[in-house]
BAFI-3210 file (N, C-alpha, C; in Angstrom, 3 decimals, decimal comma, padded with zeros to 6 digits):
// residues 160
n [1|2|3|4|5|6|7|8|9|10|11|12|13|14|15|16|17|18|19|20|21|22|23|24|25|26|27|28|29|30|31|32|33|34|35|36|37|38|39|40|41|42|43|44|45|46|47|48|49|50|51|52|53|54|55|56|57|58|59|60|61|62|63|64|65|66|67|68|69|70|71|72|73|74|75|76|77|78|79|80|81|82|83|84|85|86|87|88|89|90|91|92|93|94|95|96|97|98|99|100|101|102|103|104|105|106|107|108|109|110|111|112|113|114|115|116|117|118|119|120|121|122|123|124|125|126|127|128|129|130|131|132|133|134|135|136|137|138|139|140|141|142|143|144|145|146|147|148|149|150|151|152|153|154|155|156|157|158|159|160]
n.u [101,740|098,482|095,698|092,667|089,996|087,653|084,574|084,585|082,968|080,835|081,656|084,332|085,564|087,505|089,708|090,140|090,830|093,243|094,813|094,865|096,103|098,633|099,699|100,259|102,036|104,885|105,121|103,780|105,432|107,396|106,325|106,405|104,274|102,178|101,067|098,245|097,350|098,261|096,727|094,131|094,323|094,742|092,319|090,514|091,423|091,150|088,371|087,598|088,635|087,084|084,517|084,911|085,433|082,966|081,200|082,187|082,728|080,504|079,848|082,027|084,017|085,214|087,554|088,842|092,067|092,672|094,688|095,796|093,319|092,361|093,873|093,892|095,473|095,547|094,006|091,992|090,701|088,333|087,073|084,672|084,895|083,662|085,386|087,567|089,136|089,458|091,897|091,387|092,633|095,266|096,580|098,820|099,324|102,230|103,588|103,062|104,122|106,419|106,536|105,484|102,748|101,124|101,871|100,878|098,106|097,613|098,454|096,549|094,250|094,898|094,975|092,360|091,542|090,979|091,570|093,610|093,715|095,312|095,946|098,859|101,137|103,731|106,292|106,087|107,337|106,028|105,369|107,331|106,742|104,266|105,111|106,804|104,856|103,695|102,238|101,810|102,561|099,738|098,990|099,996|101,554|099,348|099,545|100,656|100,218|100,268|098,527|098,159|098,173|097,356|097,454|095,083|095,899|097,215|096,104|098,366|100,113|099,227|099,604|099,970]
n.v [090,747|091,057|092,862|094,748|096,661|098,843|100,559|103,795|104,998|107,280|106,674|106,349|108,785|109,820|108,156|108,841|111,530|111,253|109,996|111,981|114,055|112,954|113,286|115,926|116,502|116,935|119,451|121,078|120,890|122,669|125,134|126,094|126,458|126,162|122,988|122,894|124,798|123,679|121,339|122,431|123,670|121,426|120,042|121,917|122,056|119,384|119,076|120,916|119,652|117,293|118,405|119,630|117,407|116,068|117,955|118,508|116,041|114,101|111,402|110,045|107,699|107,001|104,850|102,794|101,472|098,404|096,389|093,097|092,312|094,067|096,394|099,771|101,186|103,238|105,385|105,376|107,260|107,371|108,301|107,680|108,162|107,685|107,073|106,458|105,732|107,890|108,867|110,472|110,742|109,131|107,844|106,866|105,855|106,782|104,475|102,508|103,235|102,914|100,158|098,902|098,785|100,878|100,693|098,124|098,554|100,420|098,959|096,913|098,376|099,147|096,669|096,124|096,707|099,275|102,663|104,837|107,865|110,721|113,634|115,251|116,949|118,764|118,511|116,457|113,653|111,217|111,136|109,802|107,140|106,876|107,237|104,979|103,059|103,381|105,698|108,631|112,057|114,115|116,425|119,855|121,028|122,367|125,066|124,202|121,536|118,393|116,635|113,157|110,117|106,689|104,232|101,607|098,369|095,737|092,344|090,564|091,994|091,906|090,877|087,572]
n.w [091,321|092,148|090,951|090,915|089,502|090,961|091,075|092,391|095,323|097,225|099,817|099,543|099,542|101,351|100,793|098,142|098,439|099,843|097,894|095,922|097,407|097,732|095,228|095,106|097,067|096,817|095,515|097,348|099,537|098,935|099,420|102,020|103,628|106,564|107,930|108,216|106,377|103,987|103,974|103,786|101,290|099,608|100,012|098,911|096,229|095,437|095,673|093,700|091,426|091,396|091,000|088,509|086,819|087,090|086,005|083,385|082,268|082,399|082,022|082,827|084,720|087,890|089,148|091,703|092,261|093,344|095,283|095,920|096,823|098,825|099,514|098,746|096,128|094,353|091,860|088,892|086,465|084,019|080,779|078,416|074,982|072,488|069,931|071,395|074,571|077,122|079,413|082,221|084,657|086,294|089,158|091,671|095,044|096,954|098,030|096,185|093,809|091,059|090,849|088,709|088,577|087,536|084,848|084,268|084,581|082,516|080,263|080,317|079,714|077,095|075,881|075,662|073,158|072,350|071,336|073,237|075,081|076,579|078,562|079,337|081,474|079,973|081,091|082,872|084,555|084,178|081,567|080,118|080,710|079,389|076,753|076,454|076,455|074,039|073,513|071,624|070,773|070,164|068,032|068,656|071,729|074,210|075,913|079,056|078,627|076,868|074,502|074,168|072,321|072,155|069,864|069,082|070,242|068,260|067,833|068,008|069,581|072,151|075,525|076,910]
ca.u [100,842|097,122|094,927|091,378|089,418|086,276|084,041|084,636|081,672|081,017|082,371|085,760|086,047|088,760|090,769|090,432|091,539|094,619|095,510|095,091|097,087|099,961|100,201|100,601|102,917|106,196|105,033|103,378|106,594|108,198|105,637|106,684|103,011|101,917|100,323|096,809|097,127|098,441|095,552|092,992|094,545|094,516|090,870|089,881|091,811|090,529|086,953|087,486|088,856|085,903|083,434|085,249|085,202|081,527|080,530|082,654|082,819|079,469|079,797|083,290|083,945|086,404|087,735|089,988|092,940|092,725|095,743|095,707|091,960|091,869|094,653|093,680|096,785|095,441|092,746|092,016|089,473|088,214|085,946|084,393|084,782|083,319|086,479|088,702|088,963|090,334|092,344|091,364|093,594|095,766|097,451|099,117|099,917|103,692|104,048|102,793|104,778|107,682|106,459|104,880|101,291|100,567|102,105|099,929|096,767|097,541|098,517|095,242|093,335|095,273|094,629|090,920|091,285|090,555|092,583|093,668|094,262|095,585|096,587|099,935|101,994|104,863|107,497|105,759|108,139|105,178|105,291|108,223|105,981|103,286|105,838|107,221|103,668|103,236|101,521|102,533|101,908|098,622|098,962|100,982|101,204|098,423|100,013|101,506|099,776|100,392|097,608|098,864|097,268|097,887|096,596|094,615|096,860|096,869|096,058|099,681|100,834|098,662|100,317|099,126]
ca.v [091,526|091,054|094,077|094,855|097,995|098,912|101,909|104,553|105,420|108,373|106,181|106,371|110,163|109,956|107,488|109,652|112,722|110,845|109,759|113,293|114,765|112,398|113,798|117,340|116,627|117,500|120,891|121,760|120,931|123,828|126,391|126,563|126,666|125,249|121,785|123,194|125,510|122,687|120,466|123,200|123,844|120,137|119,790|122,818|121,642|118,085|119,339|121,571|118,626|116,430|119,168|119,818|116,153|115,800|118,911|118,449|114,647|113,484|109,937|109,463|106,781|106,918|103,516|102,621|100,347|097,619|095,388|091,975|092,181|095,033|097,629|100,765|101,642|104,430|105,539|105,474|107,956|107,184|108,915|107,098|109,219|107,121|106,409|106,219|105,781|108,967|108,767|111,777|110,748|107,887|108,236|105,820|106,274|106,626|103,112|101,630|103,760|102,294|098,701|098,384|098,722|101,808|100,084|097,014|099,118|101,023|097,869|096,230|099,237|099,072|095,343|096,080|096,947|100,658|103,715|105,523|109,221|111,336|114,946|115,184|118,124|118,499|118,156|115,416|112,450|110,101|111,152|108,742|105,893|106,860|107,030|103,565|102,244|103,626|106,960|109,612|113,365|114,356|117,868|120,671|121,267|123,458|125,591|123,264|120,167|117,729|115,517|111,978|109,076|105,322|103,480|100,301|097,280|094,645|091,114|089,969|092,797|091,686|089,929|086,418]
ca.w [092,142|091,617|091,187|090,234|089,550|091,426|090,980|093,642|095,856|098,189|100,998|099,228|099,441|102,105|100,040|096,962|098,897|100,166|096,625|095,328|098,231|097,480|093,955|095,285|098,233|096,501|095,259|098,579|100,429|098,552|099,750|103,372|104,333|107,685|107,557|108,112|105,127|102,920|103,981|103,267|099,861|098,949|100,034|097,950|094,879|095,177|095,421|092,395|090,409|091,373|090,367|087,098|086,109|087,081|085,124|081,998|081,814|083,231|081,859|083,264|085,855|088,728|089,712|092,591|091,950|094,578|095,196|096,860|097,314|099,809|099,622|097,693|095,698|093,524|091,143|087,442|086,101|082,572|080,080|077,102|073,985|071,184|069,228|072,288|076,018|077,580|080,801|082,874|085,756|086,880|090,263|092,651|096,304|096,883|098,332|095,049|092,605|090,664|090,927|087,487|088,675|086,558|083,539|084,097|084,379|081,186|079,276|080,300|078,965|075,686|075,381|075,434|071,750|072,137|071,378|074,526|075,036|077,873|078,566|080,326|081,523|079,085|081,848|083,849|084,335|083,741|080,097|079,618|080,790|078,302|075,498|076,418|076,189|072,678|073,339|070,817|070,832|069,245|067,854|069,363|073,134|074,513|077,190|079,791|078,406|075,586|074,270|073,668|071,835|072,022|068,949|069,566|070,047|067,367|068,639|068,244|070,561|073,483|076,372|077,285]
c.u [099,481|096,458|093,586|090,933|088,017|085,827|084,084|083,223|081,904|081,761|083,889|086,346|087,366|089,928|091,160|091,208|093,005|095,430|095,849|096,181|098,494|100,550|100,653|101,644|104,246|106,116|104,622|104,529|107,462|107,593|106,029|105,427|102,908|101,017|098,834|096,493|097,281|097,217|094,336|093,120|094,241|093,027|090,147|090,173|091,186|089,047|086,732|087,682|087,630|084,737|083,680|084,964|083,708|080,802|080,904|082,729|081,787|079,355|081,072|083,082|085,284|086,439|088,954|090,762|093,175|093,725|095,537|094,343|091,470|092,611|094,355|095,040|096,722|094,074|093,013|090,675|089,394|086,960|085,824|084,202|084,530|084,460|087,661|088,251|089,969|090,632|092,360|092,441|093,993|096,770|097,595|099,656|101,419|104,184|103,897|103,465|106,068|107,697|105,795|103,367|100,622|100,712|101,098|098,513|096,619|097,616|097,172|094,213|093,616|094,875|093,133|090,550|090,841|091,760|092,483|094,208|094,425|096,146|097,645|100,718|103,276|106,127|107,236|106,606|107,322|105,064|106,184|107,525|105,006|103,969|106,306|106,058|103,039|102,384|102,420|101,815|100,811|098,475|100,069|100,574|100,262|098,792|100,969|101,248|099,988|099,350|098,423|097,836|098,012|096,964|096,166|095,690|096,318|096,903|097,425|100,515|100,385|099,477|099,406|098,503]
c.v [091,556|092,388|093,941|096,298|097,884|100,359|102,573|104,985|106,613|107,938|106,198|107,776|110,376|109,314|108,324|110,919|112,383|110,601|111,092|114,049|114,253|112,913|115,249|117,562|117,301|119,009|121,660|121,854|122,151|125,161|126,966|126,827|125,732|124,092|122,062|123,893|124,563|121,788|121,188|123,386|122,554|119,811|120,649|122,368|120,300|118,263|119,982|120,567|117,732|117,133|119,356|118,549|115,852|116,703|118,694|117,037|113,810|111,959|109,255|108,612|106,786|105,532|103,518|101,387|099,621|096,479|094,341|091,917|093,251|096,358|098,562|101,378|102,932|104,525|105,711|106,048|107,987|107,835|108,283|108,234|108,645|106,352|106,073|106,206|106,814|108,800|110,183|111,854|109,321|108,313|107,071|106,456|105,994|105,196|102,153|102,101|102,998|100,782|098,075|098,335|099,662|101,267|098,974|097,523|099,680|099,975|097,155|097,071|099,130|097,726|095,178|096,410|098,355|101,572|104,387|106,930|109,745|112,730|114,890|116,494|117,807|118,068|117,096|114,174|111,245|110,048|110,068|107,387|105,808|106,616|105,583|102,654|102,560|104,864|107,899|110,957|113,467|115,876|118,546|120,810|122,466|123,986|124,612|121,808|119,689|116,610|114,372|110,909|107,763|104,590|102,158|099,251|096,282|093,362|090,514|090,754|092,519|090,648|088,759|086,606]
c.w [091,452|091,907|090,478|090,346|090,118|091,417|092,357|094,036|096,790|099,456|100,800|099,166|100,173|101,385|098,828|097,338|099,200|098,890|095,980|096,095|097,954|096,173|094,056|096,382|097,913|096,282|096,510|099,577|100,140|098,997|101,099|104,184|105,538|107,208|107,351|106,798|103,929|102,817|103,411|101,757|099,099|098,919|098,992|096,526|094,498|094,873|094,067|091,261|090,269|090,667|088,877|086,299|086,012|086,079|083,652|081,419|082,580|083,093|082,336|084,513|086,587|089,361|090,628|092,148|093,263|094,385|096,277|097,545|098,249|099,869|098,454|097,373|094,889|092,888|089,655|087,026|084,580|082,021|078,696|076,101|072,598|070,564|070,122|073,746|076,518|079,070|081,370|083,946|086,080|087,940|091,226|093,918|096,258|097,121|097,154|093,764|092,329|090,713|089,698|087,500|087,661|085,140|083,279|083,848|082,965|080,085|079,173|079,542|077,469|075,086|075,172|073,997|071,421|072,038|072,737|074,301|076,453|077,620|079,660|080,300|080,753|079,841|082,915|083,561|083,871|082,216|079,495|079,660|079,625|076,957|075,362|076,063|074,837|072,475|072,532|070,941|069,776|069,127|068,632|070,833|073,259|075,897|077,829|079,433|076,981|075,530|073,689|073,324|071,738|071,077|069,569|069,285|069,036|068,184|068,947|069,258|071,988|074,237|076,712|078,657]
res [x|x|x|x|x|x|x|x|x|x|x|x|x|x|x|x|x|x|x|x|x|x|x|x|x|x|x|x|x|x|x|x|x|x|x|x|x|x|x|x|x|x|x|x|x|x|x|x|x|x|x|x|x|x|x|x|x|x|x|x|x|x|x|x|x|x|x|x|x|x|x|x|x|x|x|x|x|x|x|x|x|x|x|x|x|x|x|x|x|x|x|x|x|x|x|x|x|x|x|x|x|x|x|x|x|x|x|x|x|x|x|x|x|x|x|x|x|x|x|x|x|x|x|x|x|x|x|x|x|x|x|x|x|x|x|x|x|x|x|x|x|x|x|x|x|x|x|x|x|x|x|x|x|x|x|x|x|x|x|x]
***
């Protein structure tokens, strides 16, 4: 499966909202809220996330993960931090999950020769993926979140 990253633009707001909504669908299904209330909540939370990233990580870049030249499969939001590349968010639409696309994106970042970091909820199932890719806890958990670090890959570890 071929993929590429492209910088998200304001024209992609609807796509970004759909990606974000897909990450909250399971928990919203438990609320019993009507569809309109769920949609309003997701819009509010998505807007808050966008504002937070813009305010606290002004140099960060949101990229869409594009598969087969046209299908938007997800997003990857990165922040340059001098000694590392910090992953603010990586999210795939449900149809693209479990196919190795997230793994490929993260491996490609690691092969760039940089250390990678991410904050992950301590009980998030994605944490197992990060651990398989060589991320290790960095410090003690802070509330619900654990900082994780992936050392830079050595040249012999890179895939052809």
